Phi, psi and omega in degrees: 000016185317299183232040180294147175294158184308312182296326180290323178301311182290327178298312179302313181293311185293325182286328189242336189231001180295139177305139180099341177283132178302137182299334183274001178293326180223117178243109180296138177231131179176193179240127180076042182294337178303312179297314181298321179296317180295322177294322179297317179300318179293322178294323176301317178295314184300320184262016177055039173267160181305134184293151177222137182269162175301321180301317179301316183284317186282324190245346182251356182231141177288151175204162180225101178264119185273006184305310183294327178294317179296321178296317178296320177296336180267030179059033176079007181263135176286321182296122179086002180278092179218156185299324180302334180289341186236350182264144180289336181264126179258145179182174177217181182295345179299328178297320181296319179301319178296316178297319181299313180294319180299324179295333179081029181286000000 
């Protein structure tokens, strides 16, 4: 949510985290969601959106963090345990930057 436009900030919050929305409407899936959740909480504060606690995100909402699965697929080793090693599609964050610029945000 780094530099999202005003309408986009509220859209993200209203679509997925507004009180009254069923928790199962949006289930985050990823690697390292703990970090992403903490960053999301800080962004809510920064953009003056309704506050959400770590407890709300970690214990009241479903999520699927694939970190432990990737480590197990990597023979239990942390070193080299990344999604690119097991996914057929290769890529990096550079693609997102290009999409971001193309969008004209």
